[in-house]
Each structure stands twice: as C-alpha cells, then as structure tokens.
VMD Tcl script that draws the C-alpha trace (Angstrom):
set ca {
  {95.85 101.79 104.10}
  {96.23 101.18 100.76}
  {93.35 101.07 97.13}
  {91.40 98.56 97.07}
  {89.24 96.79 94.47}
  {86.43 95.14 95.83}
  {84.95 91.54 94.75}
  {81.79 90.43 93.19}
  {80.15 88.07 95.87}
  {78.22 85.10 94.24}
  {74.40 85.47 93.36}
  {72.43 83.84 96.32}
  {74.56 86.11 98.81}
  {73.64 89.31 96.78}
  {70.08 88.11 96.42}
  {70.05 87.56 100.37}
  {71.19 90.91 100.92}
  {68.46 93.05 99.03}
  {66.01 90.67 100.70}
  {66.85 91.53 103.94}
  {67.37 95.20 102.72}
  {64.54 95.19 101.54}
  {62.43 94.35 105.08}
  {64.08 96.60 106.31}
  {62.83 99.27 104.45}
  {59.40 97.51 104.59}
  {59.23 99.51 108.00}
  {57.19 102.24 109.22}
  {59.39 103.98 111.20}
  {63.12 105.37 110.95}
  {63.59 103.89 114.42}
  {61.62 100.84 113.31}
  {63.82 100.49 110.42}
  {66.78 100.48 112.83}
  {65.36 98.02 115.11}
  {64.73 95.65 112.08}
  {69.06 96.18 110.31}
  {70.01 95.53 113.98}
  {67.76 92.50 114.39}
  {68.88 91.09 110.85}
  {72.45 91.92 111.17}
  {72.63 89.93 114.88}
  {71.28 87.13 112.50}
  {73.57 87.11 109.80}
  {75.10 83.53 109.48}
  {73.19 82.87 106.37}
  {75.30 85.91 104.56}
  {78.68 86.37 107.43}
  {80.97 83.73 106.05}
  {80.73 84.65 101.71}
  {81.00 88.25 103.49}
  {84.35 87.72 104.53}
  {85.82 84.97 102.14}
  {85.48 88.07 100.30}
  {85.92 90.74 101.78}
  {89.62 88.65 102.76}
  {90.44 87.72 99.24}
  {90.02 92.02 98.45}
  {91.67 92.92 102.42}
  {95.96 94.54 102.07}
  {98.78 91.54 103.57}
  {97.26 88.12 105.13}
  {93.56 88.91 105.85}
  {94.45 92.21 107.25}
  {92.26 95.42 108.20}
  {91.69 97.47 106.45}
  {92.00 100.08 107.91}
  {95.35 99.62 109.72}
  {97.22 97.29 108.07}
  {98.43 95.65 111.05}
  {95.86 93.77 113.11}
  {94.12 90.47 111.02}
  {91.01 90.99 110.22}
  {87.91 89.75 111.58}
  {84.78 92.42 111.86}
  {82.60 92.71 109.56}
  {82.55 96.93 109.31}
  {80.12 99.06 108.35}
  {82.16 102.39 106.34}
  {78.70 104.49 107.26}
  {77.61 102.76 110.64}
  {74.03 100.92 110.24}
  {72.80 102.58 113.04}
  {73.29 105.86 110.43}
  {72.04 104.14 107.71}
  {70.25 100.81 107.94}
  {69.08 100.78 104.94}
  {72.77 100.46 104.38}
  {73.11 97.38 106.16}
  {73.00 94.50 104.74}
  {74.80 96.64 101.60}
  {77.42 94.96 99.75}
  {78.90 98.83 98.77}
  {79.48 99.91 102.66}
  {81.54 96.56 104.49}
  {84.66 96.69 105.42}
  {87.36 94.40 106.58}
  {88.43 95.76 110.20}
  {90.25 94.29 113.27}
  {88.04 94.04 116.52}
  {90.33 97.24 117.54}
  {90.05 99.60 114.47}
  {85.88 98.54 114.40}
  {85.05 98.34 117.85}
  {88.30 100.47 119.93}
  {88.45 102.86 117.61}
  {85.86 103.48 115.16}
  {82.83 102.27 116.68}
  {79.94 105.05 116.15}
  {82.55 107.59 114.98}
  {81.65 108.84 111.38}
  {83.06 112.62 110.81}
  {81.09 114.37 108.40}
  {82.36 117.72 106.34}
  {80.93 120.92 106.75}
  {78.43 119.49 103.22}
  {77.81 116.71 105.39}
  {80.15 113.89 102.93}
  {82.16 111.99 104.90}
  {85.87 112.60 105.72}
  {86.81 108.86 106.49}
  {87.90 107.18 103.48}
  {86.68 103.96 102.54}
  {89.66 102.67 100.77}
  {87.16 100.50 98.17}
  {86.56 104.13 96.65}
  {88.91 106.38 96.96}
  {92.96 106.26 96.92}
  {94.32 106.77 100.45}
  {97.94 108.46 98.93}
  {95.70 110.89 97.29}
  {94.84 112.03 101.09}
  {98.03 110.70 102.93}
  {101.53 110.75 102.70}
  {103.77 107.99 105.32}
  {106.70 109.37 106.28}
  {108.70 106.58 105.37}
  {111.73 107.52 107.93}
  {109.92 107.60 111.06}
  {106.58 105.21 110.41}
  {103.54 108.19 110.51}
  {101.01 109.64 108.62}
  {100.87 113.41 107.44}
  {97.43 114.65 106.17}
  {97.40 116.35 102.41}
  {93.66 116.29 103.03}
  {91.24 116.70 105.90}
  {89.92 113.33 104.92}
  {93.30 112.22 105.49}
  {93.54 113.73 109.05}
  {89.79 111.93 110.01}
  {92.20 108.79 109.06}
  {94.73 109.25 111.40}
  {92.86 110.53 114.22}
  {89.98 108.42 114.20}
  {91.44 104.92 113.39}
  {95.13 106.16 115.37}
  {97.13 106.08 112.63}
  {99.65 107.88 114.71}
  {99.22 107.32 118.57}
  {99.57 104.03 118.33}
  {103.20 102.99 119.01}
  {102.79 99.10 118.00}
  {102.00 100.66 114.09}
  {104.65 103.69 113.96}
  {107.23 101.29 114.51}
  {105.98 98.34 113.17}
  {105.85 100.68 110.09}
  {110.02 102.01 110.64}
  {110.80 97.71 111.06}
  {108.38 96.79 107.38}
  {110.24 99.27 105.35}
  {113.94 97.77 106.64}
  {112.55 95.05 105.52}
  {111.62 95.74 102.16}
  {114.41 97.28 101.56}
  {116.26 94.25 102.52}
  {113.47 92.32 100.12}
  {114.51 94.18 97.17}
  {118.30 92.92 97.56}
  {117.28 90.01 97.63}
  {115.17 90.25 94.95}
  {117.51 91.77 92.60}
  {120.14 88.80 93.59}
  {118.50 86.18 93.10}
  {117.45 87.41 90.12}
  {120.77 88.54 88.88}
  {121.59 85.19 89.42}
  {118.69 83.80 87.43}
  {116.82 82.56 90.23}
  {113.39 83.76 89.26}
  {111.65 80.73 90.74}
  {113.29 82.84 94.33}
  {112.19 86.20 92.94}
  {108.43 85.32 92.42}
  {108.32 84.00 96.04}
  {110.28 86.81 97.85}
  {107.42 89.03 95.92}
  {104.12 87.13 97.30}
  {105.67 87.64 100.41}
  {106.60 90.57 100.73}
  {102.64 91.67 98.79}
  {101.47 89.44 101.93}
  {103.23 91.05 104.54}
  {101.42 93.20 107.13}
  {101.79 96.90 106.46}
  {101.76 96.45 103.32}
  {100.70 99.97 102.49}
  {104.41 101.14 103.75}
  {105.54 98.83 100.07}
  {102.80 100.36 98.29}
  {104.30 104.10 99.54}
  {107.28 103.35 98.25}
  {106.80 103.09 95.35}
  {103.89 105.86 95.19}
  {106.75 108.04 96.28}
  {109.82 106.95 94.02}
  {107.64 108.56 91.12}
  {107.32 111.59 92.67}
  {109.07 115.10 91.52}
  {110.64 114.76 94.97}
  {111.41 111.36 94.85}
  {115.63 112.64 95.57}
  {114.78 114.83 98.89}
  {111.72 111.89 100.12}
  {114.48 108.92 99.59}
  {117.44 111.88 100.93}
  {120.24 109.83 102.35}
  {118.56 106.22 101.08}
  {119.98 106.55 97.43}
  {120.43 102.72 96.65}
  {117.03 102.36 98.08}
  {116.05 104.76 95.89}
  {117.63 103.63 92.88}
  {116.14 100.17 93.42}
  {112.52 101.03 93.76}
  {113.45 102.70 89.75}
  {114.75 100.27 88.91}
  {112.42 98.51 86.03}
  {113.07 95.15 85.99}
  {112.22 95.21 89.84}
  {109.18 97.25 89.52}
  {107.45 94.91 86.96}
  {108.61 91.68 89.01}
  {106.50 93.30 91.98}
  {104.09 95.41 91.04}
  {102.94 93.12 88.91}
  {101.76 91.01 92.07}
  {100.63 94.57 93.99}
}
mol new
graphics top color blue
foreach p $ca { graphics top sphere $p radius 0.5 }
foreach p [lrange $ca 0 end-1] q [lrange $ca 1 end] { graphics top cylinder $p $q radius 0.2 }
display resetview
C-alpha cells in the first residue's frame, strides 16, 4: 500500500452522487436506507464510468489495486461498507479501487474497529500506509508498526498470499536493476532512455516496493536496513537519481 492523492470528479458526476445520497437519506428507517442504497448502487451505470476513470488515475502502478498493489483494479470498493453506513454509498471520499480478490475474497463486509469505534483499516487517500506498515525488502513481507497496519496485513492477506510475497521479492530485484540501468544511461547522456526507465518503474505492479526503497533509504537505520546491499543504498541516496525518480512519483 502507498499514499495516494484523490482527484476531483466531473461536476455532473458529483451532482449525481449528491442526488443519490439525498434519496437514501430521505428514507424513514435505517433498514430502508440500506435497501435504497443497495438498489441505487446496483443501477450505478450513470456514475460508474466516471468513478472508475478517476480511481484509475489515482491508482498505483498501471491501474493496480489500492490494497495489494499487484492485481488489476476492477472493483469500486466502499472503504466503509455500504451495509454499515448506507449514507456513504455514493460518497466519493469513500470509494477506492480494488481487485476483485481483495474486495470480495478478502475484505467483503469486514471492517475492524478499535475500542473507540475508529476504523482500523488504512485508507491510503487519507493516511500514509508507511506510518503503519514497514516492508522488509529482502523478504517481501510487511511488518505492522501500528494496530492499523496489522489489520491491513490480516484483512488483505498481505503476508499470507505467496504470490504477493514472491512478487515483492522479485520486484525488489527488478527495481535494483532499473536503478542501475538509469545510472548507466544517464551517465551516457541518454536522458530520454532514463525517463522511460522511470516511467516503466512507476507503472509496474507492486510499486510499493520502490516506494519503500526510497523511504527506507532516508531512515536513521538505513545502513542496517540495507545491510549487505550497500550498492542499493548508494543508488537510492544519489541526489540526481532521486530527483529523476521521485519527480515522477
């Protein structure tokens, strides 16, 4: 998971979302609001294309799931489930892009809360996942820094899905190769090629690995985090390379 910035919707779509929310709010009982929200969302064809377009623009990599970062984002997930808060069914701030596995296979109706009733899952458009999760780069596994981080690991199976763990290990190797390649072509003055390397690097699945690499290179314990991989750390701390890569992030 990485930090994401929410974009604005077309005014026509915003108006429709507000209209549907008012229709839900007008219902006399909570059950009636849930039923109305369910029925309206089932016929969401008028707003779905605009919502998907905006979420795809926000998504990590090339339209990747905002939770696992690996699979294609195909579903509009309600961060706070619509069965729990029907008034947020058409709330743009409650929509995230998810793959079908994270949405239906993992999260479903699960929405853990802390003792005060606050959400434990991390909305990456509101919070920086790096404050709650640390990726152990050589192992491809996440460590929880907070209860919110642990909830994300548990609900989305971030460490229990072998395809994700192996994918992150491979992505770490691939990212290292991209950094070396960028340094090589830049030194030869091939700046168009260097920009293409940056573009492809950020458009790959599991781009959380690249984000974690740059983030951990600034950590006070960076030498320990990259023990035995000092060449990676040297590249990540190269001012010219950082500017070239992070200006695209």
